[in-house]
N, C-alpha and C positions, 0 to 999 in steps of 0.2 A: 367146513361148515355144511350142515345138512338142512335143507329147507323143511319147514314143518307147516302143514296146513290144517286148520281146524274149521269146522262148520257146526252150526246148531240150528235147530228148528224153532222158530219164534212161536209156534203153536204149542210147544212143549215146555220151553224154558224162557224166562224173561230175558230180554236183551241186556239189561243192566247186570244181572247175575253172570251172564256169559262174558261180558266185558271185564268184570272184576276177576273172573277166573283166568281170562286171557292175560290180564295184567300181572296176576300172581304167577302164572306159568312163565311168562317172559322174565320176571324178576328171578325166579328160581333157576331157570336155564342160563341166565346171564351170570349168576354166581352159584355154580354147582356145589360149592362147599356147603351151602345152606341145606342141601339135601342130606348130606352126611351127618349133620348135627342133630 
């Protein structure tokens, strides 16, 4: 397992959009087969 760290600037991007992206990325990385489809 490899740790992954992400950060974002609240002045540039809305926190809600960043949270949605983080949730999507976590779901994709949890089930990598989704990337191949």
